[in-house]
C-alpha positions as CSV (number, residue, x, y, z in Angstrom):
1,X,-0.9,-17.9,-6.5
2,X,2.0,-20.3,-6.7
3,X,5.8,-19.9,-6.0
4,X,8.4,-19.3,-8.5
5,X,12.2,-19.2,-7.8
6,X,14.9,-19.0,-10.6
7,X,18.7,-18.7,-10.3
8,X,21.7,-18.2,-12.5
9,X,25.2,-17.4,-11.2
10,X,28.4,-18.7,-9.7
11,X,26.9,-21.0,-6.9
12,X,25.2,-24.2,-7.3
13,X,21.5,-23.9,-8.0
14,X,19.7,-26.7,-6.4
15,X,20.3,-25.8,-2.7
16,X,19.4,-22.0,-3.4
17,X,16.2,-23.1,-5.4
18,X,15.1,-25.5,-2.9
19,X,15.7,-23.1,0.2
20,X,14.0,-20.3,-1.7
21,X,10.8,-22.3,-2.6
22,X,10.4,-23.7,1.0
23,X,10.2,-19.9,2.0
24,X,7.1,-19.9,-0.3
25,X,5.3,-23.0,1.2
26,X,2.9,-20.6,3.1
27,X,1.4,-19.4,-0.2
28,X,-0.5,-22.7,-0.8
29,X,0.5,-25.3,-3.3
30,X,-0.3,-29.1,-4.1
31,X,2.8,-30.2,-6.1
32,X,6.3,-29.0,-6.9
33,X,9.2,-29.4,-9.5
34,X,12.6,-28.4,-10.4
35,X,14.6,-28.1,-13.7
36,X,18.2,-27.5,-14.3
37,X,20.7,-27.8,-17.1
38,X,23.3,-30.4,-16.3
39,X,25.6,-32.6,-18.3
40,X,24.1,-31.5,-21.6
41,X,20.5,-32.2,-20.7
42,X,17.6,-30.7,-19.2
43,X,17.0,-32.5,-15.9
44,X,13.4,-32.0,-14.8
45,X,12.2,-33.5,-11.3
46,X,8.7,-33.4,-9.9
47,X,6.6,-34.6,-7.0
48,X,3.0,-34.3,-5.8
49,X,2.4,-33.3,-2.3
50,X,4.8,-31.2,0.0
51,X,8.2,-30.0,-1.1
52,X,9.7,-32.6,1.3
53,X,8.5,-35.2,-1.4
54,X,10.5,-33.3,-4.1
55,X,13.6,-33.3,-1.9
56,X,13.4,-37.1,-1.7
57,X,13.4,-37.1,-5.6
58,X,16.2,-34.8,-5.8
59,X,18.5,-36.5,-3.4
60,X,21.7,-37.1,-5.3
61,X,20.4,-35.5,-8.5
62,X,21.0,-31.9,-10.1
63,X,23.8,-31.2,-7.7
64,X,26.3,-29.6,-10.2
65,X,24.2,-27.0,-12.3
66,X,24.5,-23.2,-11.8
67,X,21.4,-22.4,-13.5
68,X,17.8,-23.6,-12.7
69,X,14.0,-23.0,-12.0
70,X,11.6,-24.3,-9.3
71,X,8.0,-23.8,-8.9
72,X,5.2,-24.8,-6.5
73,X,1.8,-25.2,-8.0
74,X,-1.7,-24.7,-6.9
75,X,-4.0,-26.5,-9.2
76,X,-6.3,-24.4,-11.7
77,X,-6.3,-26.2,-14.8
78,X,-6.0,-30.0,-14.2
79,X,-5.8,-32.1,-10.9
80,X,-2.7,-31.9,-8.7
81,X,-0.8,-34.7,-10.5
82,X,2.8,-35.5,-11.4
83,X,2.2,-34.7,-15.1
84,X,0.4,-31.5,-14.3
85,X,3.2,-30.2,-12.0
86,X,5.6,-27.7,-13.3
87,X,8.3,-27.2,-14.9
88,X,6.8,-28.2,-18.3
89,X,9.1,-29.0,-21.3
90,X,8.7,-28.9,-25.0
91,X,8.7,-31.9,-27.4
92,X,12.4,-32.0,-27.7
93,X,13.0,-31.6,-23.9
94,X,15.2,-28.6,-24.5
95,X,13.1,-25.8,-23.2
96,X,11.7,-25.9,-19.4
97,X,9.2,-23.4,-18.1
98,X,7.5,-22.4,-14.9
99,X,4.4,-20.1,-14.8
100,X,2.1,-18.5,-12.4
101,X,-1.1,-17.2,-13.8
102,X,-4.0,-18.2,-16.1
103,X,-3.9,-18.4,-20.0
104,X,-7.4,-17.4,-21.1
105,X,-7.0,-18.5,-24.8
106,X,-5.6,-21.8,-23.7
107,X,-8.1,-23.9,-25.6
108,X,-7.5,-22.3,-29.0
109,X,-3.8,-22.3,-28.5
110,X,-3.9,-25.9,-27.6
111,X,-5.9,-26.9,-30.7
112,X,-3.5,-24.8,-33.0
113,X,-0.4,-26.6,-31.4
114,X,-1.9,-30.1,-31.9
115,X,-2.8,-29.3,-35.4
116,X,0.9,-28.4,-35.9
117,X,2.1,-31.7,-34.5
118,X,3.0,-30.9,-31.0
119,X,2.2,-33.4,-28.3
120,X,0.9,-31.9,-25.0
121,X,1.1,-34.3,-22.0
122,X,-0.6,-32.4,-19.2
123,X,-4.1,-31.0,-18.7
124,X,-2.5,-27.5,-17.8
125,X,-2.9,-24.1,-19.5
126,X,0.8,-23.5,-18.9
127,X,2.2,-26.3,-21.3
128,X,0.9,-24.5,-24.3
129,X,3.4,-21.6,-23.7
130,X,6.5,-23.8,-23.6
131,X,5.6,-25.5,-27.0
132,X,4.8,-21.9,-28.6
133,X,8.3,-21.1,-27.6
134,X,9.5,-24.2,-29.3
135,X,7.8,-23.4,-32.4
136,X,9.3,-19.8,-32.6
137,X,12.8,-20.8,-31.4
138,X,15.6,-20.0,-34.1
139,X,18.7,-19.9,-31.9
140,X,17.5,-16.9,-29.7
141,X,15.5,-17.7,-26.6
142,X,14.4,-14.2,-25.7
143,X,13.1,-13.6,-29.1
144,X,11.2,-16.8,-29.2
145,X,9.7,-15.9,-25.7
146,X,8.6,-12.6,-27.2
147,X,6.9,-14.0,-30.2
148,X,5.1,-16.6,-28.2
149,X,3.8,-14.2,-25.7
150,X,2.4,-12.2,-28.5
151,X,0.0,-15.1,-29.2
152,X,-1.0,-15.4,-25.4
153,X,-3.9,-13.8,-23.5
154,X,-4.0,-14.0,-19.9
155,X,-1.9,-13.5,-16.9
156,X,1.7,-14.9,-16.5
157,X,4.8,-14.7,-14.5
158,X,7.3,-16.9,-16.3
159,X,10.9,-18.2,-16.0
160,X,12.4,-20.1,-18.8
161,X,15.7,-22.0,-19.5
162,X,17.0,-23.5,-22.8
163,X,19.4,-26.4,-23.2
164,X,21.1,-24.7,-26.1
165,X,21.7,-21.4,-24.1
166,X,22.9,-22.8,-20.8
167,X,24.0,-19.5,-19.6
168,X,20.8,-17.6,-20.1
169,X,17.5,-17.3,-18.0
170,X,14.6,-15.5,-19.3
171,X,11.7,-14.2,-17.4
172,X,8.7,-12.2,-18.1
173,X,5.5,-10.7,-16.4
174,X,2.0,-9.8,-17.2
175,X,-0.6,-9.7,-14.3
176,X,1.4,-12.0,-12.1
177,X,4.3,-10.7,-9.8
178,X,7.8,-11.2,-10.6
179,X,10.9,-9.9,-8.9
180,X,14.6,-10.0,-9.9
181,X,17.2,-10.3,-7.1
182,X,20.6,-8.9,-7.8
183,X,23.6,-10.5,-6.2
184,X,27.4,-10.7,-6.8
185,X,27.9,-12.6,-10.0
186,X,24.4,-14.1,-9.7
187,X,20.7,-13.3,-10.2
188,X,17.4,-14.5,-8.8
189,X,13.9,-14.6,-10.1
190,X,11.0,-15.0,-7.8
191,X,7.3,-14.3,-7.3
192,X,8.0,-13.3,-3.6
193,X,10.9,-11.6,-2.2
194,X,10.7,-13.8,1.0
195,X,12.4,-16.5,-1.2
196,X,15.6,-14.5,-1.9
197,X,15.9,-12.3,1.1
198,X,18.5,-14.6,2.5
199,X,20.8,-13.9,-0.5
200,X,20.1,-10.3,-1.4
201,X,18.1,-7.2,-0.4
202,X,18.6,-5.5,-3.8
203,X,15.8,-6.1,-6.2
204,X,14.0,-4.9,-9.3
205,X,10.2,-5.2,-9.7
206,X,9.1,-6.1,-13.1
207,X,6.1,-4.3,-14.6
208,X,3.5,-5.7,-16.8
209,X,4.8,-6.3,-20.5
210,X,8.2,-6.6,-19.4
211,X,10.9,-9.3,-20.2
212,X,14.3,-9.8,-18.5
213,X,17.4,-11.8,-19.9
214,X,19.7,-12.8,-17.1
215,X,23.3,-14.2,-17.2
216,X,25.3,-14.6,-14.1
217,X,26.8,-11.2,-14.5
218,X,24.3,-9.1,-16.6
219,X,20.6,-8.1,-16.7
220,X,18.7,-6.7,-19.7
221,X,15.2,-5.5,-19.5
222,X,12.9,-4.8,-22.5
223,X,9.4,-4.6,-23.4
224,X,7.8,-7.3,-25.3
225,X,8.7,-5.4,-28.7
226,X,12.5,-5.3,-27.6
227,X,12.5,-1.7,-26.5
228,X,15.0,-1.3,-23.8
229,X,13.7,-0.3,-20.3
230,X,15.8,1.2,-17.4
231,X,14.8,-0.4,-14.1
232,X,15.4,1.1,-10.7
233,X,17.1,-1.0,-7.9
234,X,15.3,-1.0,-4.7
235,X,16.4,-2.1,-1.3
236,X,14.3,-4.5,0.7
237,X,13.9,-2.9,4.2
238,X,13.1,-6.1,6.4
239,X,15.4,-9.2,7.1
240,X,15.3,-12.9,7.0
241,X,14.4,-13.0,10.7
242,X,11.1,-11.7,10.0
243,X,10.2,-14.8,7.8
244,X,11.2,-17.4,10.5
245,X,9.0,-18.7,13.4
246,X,11.2,-17.4,16.2
247,X,10.3,-20.3,18.6
248,X,6.5,-20.3,17.8
249,X,4.8,-23.4,16.7
250,X,3.3,-21.7,13.7
251,X,3.5,-18.4,11.9
252,X,0.0,-17.6,12.6
253,X,0.6,-17.6,16.4
254,X,3.8,-15.6,15.9
255,X,1.8,-13.2,13.8
256,X,-0.9,-12.9,16.4
257,X,1.4,-12.1,19.1
258,X,3.4,-9.6,16.9
259,X,0.4,-7.3,16.9
260,X,1.4,-4.9,19.7
261,X,4.5,-4.3,17.8
262,X,3.1,-4.2,14.2
263,X,0.4,-1.8,15.4
264,X,3.0,0.5,16.8
265,X,5.1,0.2,13.5
266,X,1.9,1.1,11.5
267,X,1.5,4.4,13.7
268,X,5.3,5.1,13.7
269,X,6.3,8.6,12.6
270,X,2.8,9.5,11.6
271,X,1.9,11.9,14.5
272,X,3.4,15.4,15.3
273,X,5.0,15.4,18.9
274,X,1.9,16.9,20.2
275,X,-0.4,14.4,18.6
276,X,-2.3,17.3,17.0
277,X,-1.7,16.3,13.3
278,X,-1.6,12.9,11.5
279,X,1.2,12.8,9.1
280,X,0.9,10.4,6.0
281,X,4.0,10.6,3.8
282,X,2.3,8.9,0.9
283,X,-0.4,11.5,1.0
284,X,1.6,14.7,1.8
285,X,1.5,16.2,-1.8
286,X,-2.2,15.1,-2.4
287,X,-4.0,17.4,0.0
288,X,-5.6,19.6,-2.6
289,X,-6.8,16.5,-4.5
290,X,-8.1,14.9,-1.4
291,X,-9.9,17.9,-0.4
292,X,-11.8,17.6,-3.5
293,X,-13.1,14.1,-2.7
294,X,-16.8,13.8,-2.0
295,X,-17.4,10.0,-2.2
296,X,-15.3,7.0,-1.8
297,X,-15.6,3.4,-2.9
298,X,-13.6,0.8,-1.0
299,X,-12.5,-2.4,-3.2
300,X,-11.0,-5.4,-1.4
301,X,-11.4,-9.2,-1.1
302,X,-11.7,-11.4,2.0
303,X,-10.1,-10.1,5.2
304,X,-9.3,-6.8,3.5
305,X,-13.0,-6.4,2.6
306,X,-13.8,-6.9,6.4
307,X,-11.4,-4.2,7.1
308,X,-12.9,-2.0,4.5
309,X,-16.4,-2.4,6.2
310,X,-14.9,-0.9,9.2
311,X,-13.3,1.8,7.3
312,X,-16.7,2.8,5.9
313,X,-18.1,3.2,9.3
314,X,-15.2,5.4,10.3
315,X,-15.4,7.6,7.4
316,X,-19.1,8.1,7.6
317,X,-19.1,8.5,11.2
318,X,-16.2,11.0,11.5
319,X,-16.1,12.4,8.2
320,X,-19.6,12.6,7.0
321,X,-18.5,11.1,3.7
322,X,-20.6,8.7,1.7
323,X,-18.7,5.4,1.4
324,X,-19.5,2.0,-0.4
325,X,-17.6,-1.1,0.1
326,X,-17.4,-3.5,-2.9
327,X,-16.0,-6.9,-3.5
328,X,-13.2,-6.3,-6.1
329,X,-14.2,-9.3,-8.0
330,X,-17.8,-7.9,-8.5
331,X,-16.7,-4.3,-9.0
332,X,-14.5,-5.0,-11.9
333,X,-17.3,-6.8,-13.9
334,X,-20.0,-4.3,-13.3
335,X,-20.2,-1.0,-14.9
336,X,-19.7,1.0,-11.7
337,X,-20.5,4.6,-11.4
338,X,-17.5,6.7,-11.0
339,X,-18.4,10.4,-10.5
340,X,-16.1,13.3,-10.5
341,X,-14.3,13.6,-7.2
342,X,-14.8,9.9,-6.4
343,X,-11.8,8.2,-4.6
344,X,-11.2,4.4,-4.7
345,X,-9.5,3.0,-1.7
346,X,-8.0,-0.3,-2.7
347,X,-7.0,-2.6,0.4
348,X,-4.7,-5.6,-0.1
349,X,-2.1,-7.1,2.2
350,X,0.1,-8.4,-0.7
351,X,-0.6,-5.5,-3.1
352,X,-0.9,-8.3,-5.9
353,X,-4.6,-9.4,-5.4
354,X,-5.8,-10.0,-9.1
355,X,-9.2,-8.9,-8.6
356,X,-8.3,-5.6,-6.6
357,X,-5.6,-4.7,-9.1
358,X,-8.0,-5.2,-12.0
359,X,-10.7,-3.1,-10.0
360,X,-8.2,-0.1,-9.7
361,X,-7.3,-0.3,-13.2
362,X,-11.0,-0.1,-14.2
363,X,-11.5,2.8,-11.8
364,X,-8.6,4.8,-13.2
365,X,-9.7,4.2,-16.7
366,X,-12.9,6.0,-15.4
367,X,-11.1,8.9,-13.9
368,X,-11.0,8.0,-10.2
369,X,-8.3,8.8,-7.9
370,X,-6.9,5.7,-6.3
371,X,-5.4,5.4,-2.8
372,X,-3.8,2.0,-1.9
373,X,-3.5,0.6,1.5
374,X,-1.2,-2.3,1.3
375,X,1.7,-4.0,3.2
376,X,4.3,-4.7,0.3
377,X,6.4,-1.9,-0.8
378,X,7.1,-2.3,-4.6
379,X,3.9,-4.3,-5.2
380,X,1.6,-3.8,-8.3
381,X,-1.1,-2.1,-6.4
382,X,1.3,0.2,-4.6
383,X,2.9,1.3,-7.9
384,X,-0.3,1.7,-9.9
385,X,-2.2,3.9,-7.3
386,X,-2.0,7.7,-7.2
387,X,-1.1,7.6,-3.5
388,X,-1.3,5.3,-0.6
389,X,-0.5,4.1,3.0
390,X,1.9,1.2,3.9
391,X,1.1,-0.8,6.6
392,X,4.8,-1.5,7.8
393,X,3.5,-4.8,9.5
394,X,6.4,-6.8,8.1
395,X,6.0,-10.0,6.0
396,X,2.7,-11.9,6.8
397,X,3.4,-15.6,6.3
398,X,0.3,-17.3,7.7
399,X,-2.2,-17.8,5.0
400,X,-4.9,-16.6,7.4
401,X,-4.3,-12.8,7.8
402,X,-4.2,-11.5,11.4
403,X,-1.7,-8.7,11.9
404,X,-2.3,-7.3,8.5
405,X,-6.0,-7.0,9.3
406,X,-5.4,-5.0,12.5
407,X,-3.0,-2.8,10.7
408,X,-5.3,-2.1,8.0
409,X,-7.9,-0.9,10.6
410,X,-5.3,1.4,12.0
411,X,-4.3,2.7,8.5
412,X,-8.0,3.4,7.9
413,X,-8.3,5.3,11.1
414,X,-5.2,7.4,10.3
415,X,-6.6,8.1,7.0
416,X,-9.9,9.3,8.4
417,X,-8.1,11.6,10.7
418,X,-6.0,12.9,8.1
419,X,-8.9,13.8,5.9
420,X,-10.7,15.4,8.9
421,X,-7.5,17.7,9.3
422,X,-7.1,18.8,5.7
423,X,-10.9,19.4,5.4
424,X,-11.1,21.6,8.4
425,X,-13.3,19.2,10.5
426,X,-10.8,18.6,13.3
427,X,-11.8,19.5,16.7
428,X,-10.4,18.8,20.3
429,X,-11.8,15.3,19.8
430,X,-9.2,14.4,17.3
431,X,-6.3,14.6,20.0
432,X,-8.4,12.5,22.2
433,X,-8.9,9.9,19.3
434,X,-5.1,9.8,18.7
435,X,-4.5,9.3,22.3
436,X,-6.9,6.4,22.4
437,X,-5.3,4.9,19.2
438,X,-1.8,5.0,20.8
439,X,-3.2,3.0,23.8
440,X,-4.4,0.2,21.5
441,X,-1.1,-1.8,21.3
442,X,-0.7,-2.0,25.1
443,X,-4.4,-3.1,25.3
444,X,-3.9,-5.9,22.7
445,X,-1.0,-7.1,24.7
446,X,-3.2,-7.3,27.7
447,X,-5.6,-9.6,25.9
448,X,-3.0,-12.3,25.5
449,X,-3.4,-12.8,29.2
450,X,-6.7,-14.7,28.5
451,X,-5.0,-17.2,26.2
452,X,-5.4,-20.0,28.7
453,X,-9.0,-19.3,29.0
454,X,-9.4,-19.1,25.1
455,X,-7.7,-22.6,25.0
456,X,-10.2,-24.1,27.4
457,X,-13.1,-22.7,25.5
458,X,-11.5,-24.0,22.1
459,X,-11.3,-27.5,23.8
460,X,-15.0,-27.4,24.6
461,X,-16.2,-26.5,21.2
462,X,-13.4,-27.8,18.7
463,X,-15.6,-30.7,17.4
464,X,-18.7,-28.4,16.5
465,X,-20.1,-28.6,13.2
466,X,-21.3,-25.0,12.9
467,X,-20.7,-21.8,14.8
468,X,-22.5,-18.5,14.4
469,X,-20.8,-15.1,15.0
470,X,-22.9,-12.1,15.7
471,X,-22.1,-8.4,16.1
472,X,-23.4,-5.0,15.7
473,X,-22.1,-1.7,14.4
474,X,-18.5,-1.7,14.3
475,X,-18.3,-5.2,15.5
476,X,-20.4,-6.6,12.8
477,X,-17.4,-6.8,10.3
478,X,-15.5,-8.4,13.3
479,X,-18.3,-11.1,13.3
480,X,-17.5,-11.6,9.7
481,X,-13.7,-11.8,10.2
482,X,-14.0,-14.2,13.2
483,X,-16.2,-16.6,11.2
484,X,-13.8,-16.5,8.0
485,X,-10.7,-17.1,10.4
486,X,-12.4,-20.3,11.8
487,X,-13.6,-21.7,8.6
488,X,-10.1,-21.1,6.8
489,X,-7.9,-22.9,9.2
490,X,-10.2,-25.3,11.2
491,X,-12.7,-26.2,8.5
492,X,-15.6,-25.8,10.7
493,X,-18.6,-24.2,9.0
494,X,-19.0,-20.7,10.4
495,X,-21.2,-17.7,9.6
496,X,-20.9,-14.1,10.5
497,X,-24.0,-12.1,10.7
498,X,-25.5,-8.7,11.8
499,X,-26.9,-9.5,15.3
500,X,-30.4,-7.9,14.6
501,X,-30.6,-9.9,11.4
502,X,-30.4,-13.3,13.0
503,X,-34.3,-13.3,13.4
504,X,-34.6,-13.2,9.5
505,X,-33.1,-16.8,9.2
506,X,-30.2,-17.8,11.0
507,X,-32.1,-18.3,14.3
508,X,-33.7,-21.5,12.8
509,X,-30.4,-23.1,13.2
510,X,-29.9,-22.5,16.8
511,X,-30.1,-25.3,19.2
512,X,-28.2,-26.8,22.2
513,X,-25.5,-27.9,19.9
514,X,-24.8,-24.5,18.2
515,X,-22.2,-22.3,19.7
516,X,-22.8,-18.6,19.0
517,X,-20.2,-15.9,19.4
518,X,-21.4,-12.5,20.4
519,X,-19.2,-9.4,20.3
520,X,-20.9,-7.6,22.9
521,X,-18.8,-4.7,24.0
522,X,-20.3,-1.5,25.8
523,X,-21.0,0.6,22.8
524,X,-24.0,2.3,21.3
525,X,-25.8,-1.0,20.4
526,X,-25.0,-2.8,23.8
527,X,-28.7,-2.9,24.9
528,X,-29.7,-4.4,21.8
529,X,-26.9,-7.1,21.8
530,X,-28.2,-8.3,25.2
531,X,-31.7,-8.7,23.9
532,X,-30.2,-10.8,21.0
533,X,-28.3,-12.9,23.4
534,X,-31.5,-13.8,25.6
535,X,-33.1,-14.8,22.2
536,X,-30.3,-17.3,21.5
537,X,-30.4,-18.6,25.2
538,X,-34.1,-19.2,25.1
539,X,-33.5,-21.5,22.3
540,X,-30.7,-23.4,24.2
541,X,-27.9,-21.9,22.2
542,X,-24.5,-21.9,24.0
543,X,-23.0,-18.2,24.1
544,X,-19.4,-17.1,24.0
545,X,-19.4,-13.3,24.4
546,X,-16.5,-11.0,23.8
547,X,-17.2,-8.2,26.3
548,X,-15.9,-5.1,27.9
549,X,-13.8,-5.2,31.1
550,X,-16.0,-4.7,34.1
551,X,-19.1,-5.8,32.5
552,X,-20.4,-8.0,35.2
553,X,-24.0,-8.1,33.9
554,X,-23.2,-10.1,30.8
555,X,-21.5,-12.9,32.7
556,X,-24.7,-13.9,34.2
557,X,-26.3,-14.4,30.7
558,X,-23.8,-16.5,29.0
559,X,-21.6,-19.6,29.3
560,X,-18.3,-17.9,28.5
561,X,-16.9,-14.4,28.6
562,X,-13.7,-13.1,27.1
563,X,-12.9,-9.5,28.2
564,X,-11.3,-6.9,26.4
565,X,-10.2,-3.2,27.4
566,X,-12.6,-0.4,26.6
567,X,-11.9,2.1,24.0
568,X,-13.7,4.2,21.6
569,X,-16.2,2.4,19.3
570,X,-14.0,3.0,16.0
571,X,-11.0,1.2,17.6
572,X,-12.9,-1.6,19.3
573,X,-12.6,-4.1,16.3
574,X,-8.7,-4.1,16.7
575,X,-9.3,-5.3,20.3
576,X,-12.5,-7.6,19.7
577,X,-10.9,-9.6,16.8
578,X,-7.8,-10.7,18.9
579,X,-9.8,-13.3,21.1
580,X,-11.4,-14.6,17.9
581,X,-8.0,-15.0,16.1
582,X,-6.8,-17.1,19.1
583,X,-10.0,-19.2,19.3
584,X,-9.8,-20.1,15.6
585,X,-6.0,-20.8,16.2
586,X,-6.3,-23.2,19.1
587,X,-9.5,-24.9,17.6
588,X,-7.6,-25.6,14.5
589,X,-4.4,-27.0,16.3
590,X,-6.6,-29.2,18.5
591,X,-8.3,-30.6,15.3
592,X,-5.0,-31.4,13.8
593,X,-5.3,-28.9,10.8
594,X,-2.2,-27.5,9.1
595,X,-2.8,-24.0,10.5
596,X,-0.1,-22.1,8.2
597,X,-1.2,-24.0,5.1
598,X,-4.8,-24.6,5.1
599,X,-6.2,-26.8,2.2
600,X,-7.2,-25.3,-0.9
601,X,-6.1,-21.7,0.1
602,X,-3.1,-19.4,-1.1
603,X,-1.9,-16.4,0.7
604,X,-1.9,-14.1,-2.4
605,X,-4.7,-14.7,-4.9
606,X,-3.0,-13.4,-8.2
607,X,-5.4,-15.3,-10.5
608,X,-9.2,-15.0,-10.8
């Protein structure tokens, strides 16, 4: 969940490390620290809070080294304090280590170390690793790391340096992403390619159980038993400009406004010229396999889970396929029924979500076909799935997902259309559906014309304690997503609910101080939604409606209306979520919240 950057090479390490880790601030953290080898000692500097606090500590220090590691920590074991911040060092102050992940047998290992005389200074699980490396060190760092890792149970992404081997950097991965960047007489280690894209586009993705030894002019990759592994060098297809704000106040706002283009990018090259066929390159050799599928289970977390619910409705309505949507964190700990011809659809923006990754491993163990929908080429979920669809939405920096969500919906729609085609269910309707899909980016663009009105509504309700979001059909998951966005970044309690279910509890909360957001577009449940609005109005609730353009009736019933263009029901969520994204953004800004880095949250949840 945290950030790692390591460097070894011909240039000064500090500026590269600090610049890199600042690119990863969006991932969520509460402390940071750097270690370099300089003047015959390990220099380790730490700070609690933002990286700007670490920069103050580093001012005039650690300037000459050509090797180092840096880390941002999101607290799991132990509070966010100086002693718990990474890097951690051994008893002799000769080894420094940074770690992402969780060590599950930490208490056992800690007791064993203390019996052998090691003094641990922090409350973290990480510190046991560096002391085990120390206990195994006999002049070769990589051997010591290998032996230490054989004692460890859990997830880790590690970068390690040793005072006695100042021209070597060792890294290892199991369950937590780690990437090696290849430069000119220099190598980089990082948990997220955003940190190093300024310096190189050539990368190697480490797989679980792999260890790499780097010098300034060499890279050696092996497994934990020293067997050599040949790795493929891949080229990153996006550039540094895509991880900059480009004049926007926040990354989240930039990413909301990027959606017309990111939606086009998700569709790009995925239709024949006459719109008669959807082409999905990641599925092109899997047609026979996909034709045999008679049941799907979608596994995801958070926003991706909401997209999965929309995908369920699409596949059931347009394919007639039985679909279940599961929280990946629950799926992995049950004994899920995986029948023959079951397909698991795993959805993850980062492709590194720990629970989703574990869920697909469990599904594959039981014989399921796994199809991934993710945004990051080379990610663990992408590599471990049988086939998949990339979003091509570009890097998403804001912790609260926006453009990835809408691209996930488009990808699920494309998947549904593809399955209709290969199963012989396609009709003339399909061309019309593709036509409607292609209209969506410009329709999203038109919604931004409402931004001034959305700001006005935000100002009225920014001090609310609770807000209820209600929707039906395809817009029920949108209600869930709207509520999630608001609570994530504004810290207002919000709850999403199926509109018909409000009478079974939530209506007790409604009074004159309770704003209620209805997604009330003209779809199959429109008349029912109007009745639900009347029930809220009768109890004094203030109603904000997301409605279809041209609907003059609803404006007489509610305090505020935000109009969106009409489209087919299955595509409505892409449009109806845009005002909700902007509403949550503006309310958070007006409340003085840190929109891109909300408290306690991390962008990519790579631990349980």
